[in-house]
N, C-alpha and C positions, 0 to 999 in steps of 0.2 A: 860510455857511462857505466859505472859499477854500482852495486848496491851500497847504500849509505851516502851517496852524493846528495847534497842539499839542493833539491829542486822542488819547486812548489807551483801550484796553480795560482793564477793572478788573484791576489786577495782584494777584498772590498770592491768587487765588480758586480755582484748580484744583490739587488735590493730586496726588501721583504716582498714587494709586489712581484718581482721577478721569480722569487722562490715559489710563490703561490701559483704563478702562471705555469711553471714547469710541472708542478704536481697535478694541477687541474687539467691541463691539456694532455698529460699522459693518460689520464682517465678518458679523455675525449668525449665530452657530453653529447655532441651531435651523433657520434657513432653509437653511443648507448641508446639514444632516442630512436634512431633509425633501425639499428640491428638488435640491440640487447633487449630492450623492453618488449617489442613484439615477439621475440623468440621465447622469452619467459612465459608470456601469456599463452602462446601457441603450444608449447611443449608441456607445461605443468598444469594448466587448467585452473590455476589459483586466481582468486578474485581480490585478495588482500595484498596485492603486490606493493601498493604504496606504503602500507604499514610495514611490510617486510623490509623495504628499503630503509625506512627510518630506523628499525631495530638493528639491521646489519651495519648501517653507517655508525650507529652509536657504539657498537662493539669495535669496529675498526678504529674509531676515534679514541676509544679508551686504550686500545693496543698501541696506538701511535704516541700516547703520552710517555710511556717508558722508553719507547724507541727514540723519540726526539730528545728526551732528557739525556740519554746516553750519547746520542749523536752530538749534542751541543758540548758535552763535557769532553768527549774523546776527540772530536774535530778531525774525523777521517773521511776522505772522499769515498772510500770503499766502506760505506757506513756499517753494514751488518758484519763485515769482516772485522773492523775495528771494535765495534760494540761487543761482539762475542769474545774477541781476544782479550779485552780489558775486563770483561765481566765474568766470563766462564773459564778462560784459559786460552793460550795461544793456539792449541790444536783445534779447539772449537771455532776459533776465529777463521782459520784457514778452511775448515769444513763449511762454515757459513758463507765465506767468500765464494767458494765453488758453487754452492747452491744458488747464491745470488746471481752469479754469472749465467748459470743455466736458466734461471727463472726470468731474468730481465731479457736475455737473448731470446727466450721462448716467446715472450709477449711481443717484442719488437719484430721478430722475424714473422710471426703469425700475421702481422698487418700487411706484409707484402702479398700474401695470398688474397686478403680481403680487397686491397687496393687494385691488384691486378685483375681480379674477377670483376670488380665494379667497372673498371675502365673497359674491359673486354666486352661487357654487356652493353655499355653505353656508346662506345665508339667503334668497337670491333677489334679484331686481332686476337692474338694469343695472350693469355694472362701473364705468362712468365716474361714476355717481352716488356709489358708495362711494368712488371715488378723490377726488371733490370734497370729500366729508366729511372724508376723511383729510387733504386739502390744508389745509382750514381748521384742523384740530387741530394739524398741524405748524406752521402759521403762528402760531398762538396761543402754542405753547411756544417757538418760535424767537424771539419778541419778549420772552420773559421772561428774568430773570437766569439765568446759566448753572447755578447751584446746583440749580434746579428740574429742569432737564433731566438733570443728572448723577444725581440721586437716582432718577429714573424709569428711566434707562438701567441703573443698577446693579442695581435690583431685577429687571428683565427679564433681564439677563445672568446673574445668579446662578441664577435659576429655570431658565433655558434650559440652563445647564451641568449642573444637577442632572438635568434630563430627558434630556440626552445620556448621562449616567452610567447612568440607569435603562435607557435603550435598550441600552447596551453590556452590562449585566448580563443583560437579557432575551435578547439575541442569543446571548451566550456560554453562557447557562444551558441552552439547548436547541439545541446545535450539531448541524448536519447532518453527514453523512458527508463525508469528504474531508480533505485536508491542511489543518489549521487555520492553518498558517503560509505558505500559498501566496501570501497578499497581500504578503509581504515577500521573495519569491523574485526575485532579480535577473533570472533568465531570463524572468520575466513582463514585463519592460520591453522585450524584443526582439520587439515585435509592431507591427502596422500602426497600431493605434489610440493609440499612446503620445503622438503629437503632439497629438491632440485632448484626451487626458487631461491633459497638461501645461497646455494652454490653459484647460481648465475649472478646474484647481487654482489657477492664477494668479488667475482671476476670483474664486474663493472667498476668497482671502486679501486682496484689495484692500480697503483701509480701515484697515489697520494703520499707515499713514502719517498718519492723522488727527491724532495728538497733536502733530505738528509745527506745526499751525495754532493751537495753544493756548499756544505758548511765551510770548507776552506776558502771559498770565494765569496761568502756572504758578507754583506756590510755589517750585519748584526746577527750573531749566532742564535740569539734568543728567538729570532723570527723564524727559525727552522721549525720550532714547535708549533707556532701559530699557523704557519703555512700548511703543515700536515694535518693537525687536529681540526682546525677550522675548515680546511679543504675537504676533509672527510665528511664533516657535518653539513657543509654547504652543498657539496655534490649529492650527498644522500637526500637532502631536502629538494634539490632540483630534480633528481630522478624520481622521487616520490610524487612530486607535483605533476611531472610529465606522465608518469604511469597512471595517476588519478585522472588526468585530462583525457588520456586515451580510453580509459574505461568509461568515463562519462560520455564521450563522443559517440560510442557505439553501443553502450549499455554494459553495465558491470558483469552481467551473466553471459553476455554474448561476445565479449571482447576476445576470449580465447579462440572461438571459432572464426571470428572476423580476422584475427591476426594470422591464423593458419590458412584461411582462404585467400587473403589479400596480402601478398608479399610486400606490397608498397603501402601498407596501411598508414604509416606516418605521413607519406607524401599525399595520400588521399585526403587526410584530414587537413593538411597544410593547404591543399588546393582551395579550400574555402576562403583563404586569405588572398587568393589570386595566383595566376600562373607564373607571374614574376617571382613570387616568393618561392614557389616550387623549383624554379630554375636556379635561383640563388642557393637554395638548400642543397641541390645536387652538386653544384660546384664546391660549396663549403664542406660537404661531406668528404670529398676527395682531399681537400686541403687539411681537414681535421685528421684524417687517417695519416697523411704525410707528416704532419707536425707531431702527432702522437709518436710516430716512429722516431722522429728527430729527438724527442724528449727522452725516450728510452735509450736511444743511441748515445746520447750525452752521458747518461748514467753508466752504461756499460763501459764507455771509454774511460770514465773516471775510476771505475773499479780496476780495470786493467792497469792504468797508470799508477794508481796508489799501491797496488800489490806488487807491481814491478819495481817501484821506487824502493820498496823494502826488501827486494830480492826474492820474494816468494814466487813471482813469475819472472821470466827472463828480463834482466835489467834494461836491455835495449828497448823494451816496449814503453819505458818511461821517457824515452827520448822525444824531443820536439824542437822545432825551430824556435829561436827566441831566447836561448840561454837558460838561466836557472829559473826565471819567472815565466811560466807557461800560460799563454793565453788560451790555448786549446790543446788537450792531450792527444796529439795527433797519432802517436804510436798506438794508443788505445782505440782511437777512432778507426784506424786502418785495420786493426785486429777484428773489431766488430763487423766491419764491412766485409772482410774476407769470410768470416764465419757465416754471415747472412747469405753471401753469394753461394757458398758451398751447400747450405741447407736448402735454399731456394732451387738450386740446380738439381739437388737430389729429389725433391718433391716433383719437379717438372719431369725429370727422367723417368720417375716411377709412374707418371701419368695420374698422380693423385688429384683429387678434387681440391682446388685452392681454398674453398670456404669450408666445405663439409669435413675435410680432413686436415689440411695444413693450418688454416686459421683456428679451427675449433680445438684441435689437439694441442697445438703449440701454446695457444693462449691459456688453455686450461692447465697445462703443465706449469706455466709461469704463475698463474694465480695460486695454485697449490703451494709452490715453492715460496712465494712471498708471504702468504698467510702463515706458513710454518716458521719463516724467519721473524715475522712480527711477534709470534709467540716466544721464540727463542730470545728476542731482544727484551721482552718483558721479564723473562726469567733472569737475564743478565742484569737488568736494572735492579731487580729485587736482591740479587746476590753481589752486586758491585761493592768493592771495598771503599772505605771512606775517602781515600785519596782520589778516587774516580768521581764519587758523588759531589765532592766539594764541600765547602764550609756552610753553604746556605741550602743544603739539600732539603726540599720540602717533603712532608709526609705523603701528600697526594701523588707527586711525581714518582717517588721512589719506593712507596709501600702500597698505598691503597689502589692506585690505578694499575700497577703491574699485577696485583693479585686478582683484581676484577677482570683484567684483560686475559689472564691465564685461564680463569674459569670459563668466561663467556667465549673466548677464542677457541678453546678446546672443543666446546660444544659445536661451534660453527665449523671448525675444521673436520670434526667427525661427520657432520651432516654433509659436508662437501665431498669427503672421500667416499662415503656410503652412496652418494648420489652422482658420482662422477660419470657413471654410465649415461645418465640423462643429459648431462652436458655434452657428451660426445655423440649422442644419438645411437649408442651401441645397443644391440639386442640384449634382452634380459639373460643373465647368466654368462655373458661373454667375458672371457678373461682379459681382453685387451685393455679395458680401463685400468687394470691393476698395473699396467706398464708405467703409468704416470707417477704414482707414489714410489714405485720401484726406482725410477730414474732419479727422483729427488733423494731417496735414501742412498743410492749408489754414488751420487755426486758428493754427498756429505761424507760417506766412507772414504772415497778417493781423496777428498781434501784432508781428512784426518790422517790417512796413511802418508800423504805427501808431507804433512807437517812433521810427522815422526822421522821421515827421511831427512828433512832439512835439519831437524834437531840433532841428528847423529852426524850428518856430513858437514853442516855449516852452522855450528852453534851460535856464531856471532850474528847470523841472519835470523835465526830462530828467536834470539833475545830481543830483536828489534821489531818483531811482529806486533802490529797494532799501535806503533808509536804515533802515527798520525802526522799532523802538520809540522814541518820544520820550524825552528825558532825564527821569530820575525827578523832578528838581526842577521840571519843567514841569507835571507831572500827578501828584498825590499817589496813594499806594497805597490800595487798598481795605482794609477792615477785616473783611469777611465772607469766610470761607473755605469752599469747597465740600468735598465728601468726597474 
């Protein structure tokens, strides 16, 4: 296969519900409940975490408006790559694509450390052995048609949300003394740990942009926007309610100390609903981590496929069984699996802590990269030429929301960068947290330099950067539709 060959992902195979499932499960509500929310309480000392989640979710939702408007119009599986190429220029597109590959891989690979450590603690053995088994499972599902992954993710997501609901009822049902609405008190935001809390909340919500990478396979492109924007607001609401219930269960002023003292605080609260619920939550936590990995794996595979299809990456990576209509981007899937295997092996060989180092550092790297890309996408929407915006371009999508997103998102990104040390548990004054922004910048610079090389050596490839989905008459639509 060479660059320019008309090969496409199987169109009209992912429904609006399927898009929402991929975005929501990438965020992994049960993982946030068990790991994210207690960690924020324990490390920041903030009491207004529920309100913080509401505000951060609002910012992410506004940022997603411009992103999804561009994704719908551009129609590119490598969403940020295509959006930046069509809105800011081809060189920016390649730079954004490289940052996206680093960010999505970072979050996906970080979950191997969390899953391996969780299984090692519960069952025994070495964490990297469990991580290797999970890697094989994800690789197998990643090479299968998208419908199989969608069904698995949907089941895990629904059960996870039900468990979060049970947790809320258990927490509220036996409330401790104190102001039950302290979590929504604006005065609780005026504390020293607010920057770290904002950073943690952003990391919890990353993944809601995943539907943008399924635009070529979507039954209705307009549903990409609803899946991401509504997903950010819905998940923000779920996390806010869960954080509120946790504070109510042990007391708003004592929740930080309780989370620090009891590493299994969510399970302790769930035990009020019965031991069977706790056992189910333990199993579902493992499945939630696994399916979140699968969601990010699918996104990375589509980035590799789409960029290879245009010749920016080696064209053979766009290859797959099944002729010109691809039911699964298997070349991209294999690439992601190999990258994950190398990184996991590197952390294992270095004797790194799978949670404190591998999970924390890689997931934070991914969150920084994706938030930066959401900002870049809002700028691209604001500057997009009329032929990209289309004839029915709305003022909200293409003007108001991008401006609001840029202003609010810049504040959130600054808070995240300034407090990245608290995310990583680094000592004050340590230079190591600066490595993460440096990696993001280096990826963008490398992408820009590669784009210039392509421009000089293969101008015909450079001219096709960001083209997106091949014409429908070149590749027929699929007949099988996912959920």
